[in-house]
N, C-alpha and C positions, 0 to 999 in steps of 0.2 A: 245730564247736561250741566247741572250746577254742582259744584263741589264746595262744601264748606271746608276750606283748608286751614290747617293750623300748623304753621311752620315750626313751632316749638313743641311738637308733640312730646309728652312725657315731662315737660318742663312746667313749672308752676304758673307761668304766664299763659293764659289762654285767650288769644285774640283771634276770633273767628273772622275769616275774610272770604268774601265771595269770589269764586273763580268760575268763569264761564268757559266751557270747552268749545271755543270757536276761534277762528282766525280771521283777520282782516287783511285783504290783499291791498298792499300799498298802491298798486297801479289802478285798481278799480275798487275803492273801499266801500262804496255805498251798500252793497249787499251785506257784508260783514257788520257794518255799522248798524244797519236796520235790525239785524238779529240781536246785536248788543242792546240796542235801545228798547227793543220789544220787552227785554227782561228788566232793564233799569228804569225805563220811562214808558210803561205800557200805555199811558194816557196820550203820548205823542203819536199822531197819525203819520204813518210812514211817508205819505206823499207831501206832508207839510214840513218834513225835516230838512233843514238847510245845513250844508256842510261847508265850513270855511277852512281852507288849508293854510296853515301857518308853516312856512318852511324855514323857520329861524334856525332850528338845530342843524348841526353839521351831520349828525349821525342818526337822527330819528325823524320820522314824519309826525307832525302834530296837527290835529284837526279839531276845530270847534264845532259842536253840533247844537242846534237850537231850533225852536219853533217860534216864528214871529220876528222880533227884532233883536239883533245881537247886542245892542247897547242897553236894552231895557229888560229883556227876558233872560231866564236862566240859561247858561251855556255849560255844556258838559264837554270836557276835553278827552280826546282819544289819542293816545300816543302809540304808534306802531314802531316797534324796535327795528333798527337797521339790521341788515343781514350780517352774520358773523359776529355781532357784538356779544353774543352769549359766550364767546371764547374768553372774554376778559371782564364780563359783567356778572355781579352777584345780584340777581333779581330779587331773591328773598331779602337780602340786606336792604335793598332799595325800598321795598315795601314796608319793612320794619321801620326804616327812617321816616317814611311818610307818616306812619302811625304815631311815632314819638313826637315828631315836629308838630303834627296836627293837634295832638293832645296838649302840647304846651302853647298853643295859639300862634305857632310860627309857620304854619303851612296849610295848604288846602287838604280837603278830605279825599281819600282814595275810595272810589266807589267799587271797583272790582279789578281783577286782573283777567286777562284772557290768554290764549296760547302764544300770541306774539306781541303782547303789549299790555297797557293798563289804561284805565279810565278814571279820571279824577275831576275835582271841582275846578272851575275856571277862576283864576285870580284876576280881578278887575284892576285896570291901571295901564300905564304905558311901560313898555320895555325901555330900560335906561339907555341913554346915548352919552357920547363923550361930554357934551355940554352939561348935562345934568350931573354926571359923575364928578365934575369939578366944582359943583355948587355946594358951598358949605352946608346949607340947610338940608340938602339931599344926602351928601356923603356922611354927615353926622348921623342921619337916620340909619344908614347902612351899617355904620360902625356900632351903633346902639343895638341894632337887630343881631349883628354877629356876636356881640357880647352876651346877649340873651341866650342865643343858641349854644354858645360855648360853655354856658353855666349849667346846661342840662346834665344831670348826673348820670353816670354809667349804668346805675341800677335800673334806670327807666327803659333801657333798651333790651332787657332780657338776657343779653349775652354775658356770660361770666368772664370771658376773655377780653371784654370790651376795652380794657385799659391799655391794650397793646396798640401802639400807633400803626396805622395801616401802610405808612409810606414805604418802608424798605421792602416789605413783602410784596407790595404791588409792583414796585420797580423791578424786583427780580423776576416776578411773574411775566412782566412785559418782555424783559430780556430773554427769558427762556422761550417764550413764544416766538420772538424774533429769530433767535438762534436756530430753533428747530425748523423754522421755515426758510432759513437763509439759503439763497442760492447765489453763486459767484456773480452772475450778471446783474444782480440786484444793485450792486454798488455802482450804478451808472452815474455819470455826471450829466449835467445839463447846463443850459445857458448861464444860470447864476450859481455855478460852483458845484462841488461834489456833495453828494448826500453824506451826511455825517457818518463816520464809521463807528460800528458798535464798539470796537476796541477803544477808541478815544472816549466814547461816552462812558464805557465801563471804568476806564481809568479815572475820569473826572468824578464819577459816582463814588468810587472807593475813597478818593481823596476827601470829597465832601462828607461822606459818612463818618470818617474818623474825626473830621473837623467839627461836625455838628453834634457828635456824641458828647463833646465837652460843653455844649450849650444847653442850659437847663430849661428847655421850653416845656411848659405843662402840656400833658396830653388831654385834649378836650374833644367834645363832639363837634366835628367840622363839616362844612359843606363840601370843601375841596374842589369846587369848580365855579367860583363866583365871578364869572365873566359878566359883562353888561347885560347880555341877553337873558341871564338867569335872575335878574333883579327887576321886580315889577314895582313901579312907583305910583301910588294913588294920591294925587295932589289934594283931592277933596278931603280925604281922611288924614292927610299928612302922615302917611305910613309907607314903608317898603316891605315887601315880602320876597323871600328867596324861593325860587322854584327849581325843579329838576334835581333829584337826589341820587342820581346814578352813582356818584362818587362819594356820597356822604358816608362818614365813618369816623371812628376815633383817630385823631392824628395830632401832630404838634400844632399848638396854638399859632406859633409864628409862621408856620407853613401856610395856613389858611389865609392869614392876612397878607403874607408876601405874595401868594398866588394872586390874590385880588389886586394888589398894587401892580403886578405884572400886567394884568388884564387892562389896565388903563391905556396901555400902548396898543390895544386893538388886536384883531385876529387876521383880517385879510391883508392889511398892509401894516406890519408892525412899525409903529412910529414912536421911536424912543423919546421924542420931545414931549409926548403926552404923559410920560411917566410922572407920577405925582412929585411935586417939589418937596423938599425937606419940611418946609413950613406946613404944607398941606398934610404931610404924613404925621407931623407932631400933633396937629389939631385933630386929625382922624383918630390917632392912637389915644389921645386924651379922652375923647368921647367914648371910644371903645372900652378903655379901662374903667371909666366911671360906671358904665353899664355892666360890664363883666363883674366888677366888685360888688355893685349894688345887688345884682341877681345872685351872686355866690354867697356874699357875707352880710348883705344889708347895709354895708357902709361904703359910700361911693367916693371917699376922699382919695385923691390921687396925687402923688408927688412927681415933680419934674424928673427925679432920678428914675422912678419907675417907667416913665414915658421913654426916657433916653435908653434904658436897658432894653425895653421891648423893641424900640426902633432898631437897635443894633442886631437883635435876634432876627427881626423880620428881614433885614437886609441879607443876612446870611442864608436864611431859609428860602428866600425868594429865588436864590440860585438853583436849588434843587428842583423847584417847581418848573423851571425852564427845561431841565433835563427830563422831567416826568412827561411833559407834553410833547417833547421832541420824540421820545420813545413811543408815546401814544400815536403820534402822527405817522411814524415809520410803520407801526403795526396796522394802522388804518390804510396806509398806502398799499399794503399787501392784500388786505381783505375787503376793504369797503367798496360798495358798488356806487357810492355817491360821487357825483361830479364835483370834486374839489381837489385842488392840487396839494395833497398832503405832503408830498416830498418837498415842495417849495416851502410849505409851512414849517416842516421839520428843520430845514436849513435856516429859515428866519429865526426860529427860536434858538437854534444852536449858536448862530452868530451873535445874537443878542445876549446869550448866556455869557460868552467870552467878553463882550463889551462890558457887561455888568461886573463880571468877575474882576476885571482889571480895575474898575472903579472902586469896588468894595475891598480890594486887597489891602488898601491903606487903612481900613477901619480896625482890623484886629491884628494883634501880633501873630506871626506864623506859628 
């Protein structure tokens, strides 16, 4: 029933992790959850176990399990993976990221994995909203926490090839999956315009790839999906924590930041007026660089030139993040069973990409 799995067999890093050979049915989860908790929390009586469903994620079901009071007693999170996500998810990588981030005090503890999900520690606090995101006291905490994560060295994650940024290989993986599943009637149009064509996306991607190759953005440990729902703010402790490491991996520093700035504009209704002002970005980037440099070198002195340079890199890399999520949404539209208009989302990201591209084109010489 229980397997002590070691993903890096034969490697000098031995991190034993508990894997339970059971599944949780997302439609009627109680039975599977009882089995899980029997192993993880044998002292909890099955009849006393409360299950609260958080349906924040677009692609996974998240449930909090506890006995007693959710606000006072320990809560254990169970995440059931969405169907078809294993097509483009590296679950071993995700669990490795849990371990590394937890070890550095940046994330919750992973209790176990099971056949179609994982179980981990509940992070107390509130999920960020647009108002909090724009508050200097809060966004500086986010910037500082990102600087801390970005300073974690590659040796800590076991993988020897860790310094290769994941961006381009992941994009081509998405493209291959989309092309292999492509059928002509898929290019359907709807009320708010055509679904973006893969040809156009590929053309834009190639253009960006050669352009970004000339930008020297450091490759660091990135979260890669820092939307508001993945930031938990604990006002009492004056701290933020990032959750959900499905996309975490080594990537370009400016990509992670640019992707986060894009997320200011929201998911359901992309509202470009919420995009952070230059003033906010400079303040954010200053706090980020102070933290990144302090954690990397011990010296946190930051010059305006450094902030300006990072600002320009972030503008450029934020563009490729739009294409990334556009491809992701097209892939979800083909495979996901979740009730969400992925096609519409892909179009919104795509249109927003062109809007930003026009705006940023003036920033750098062609």
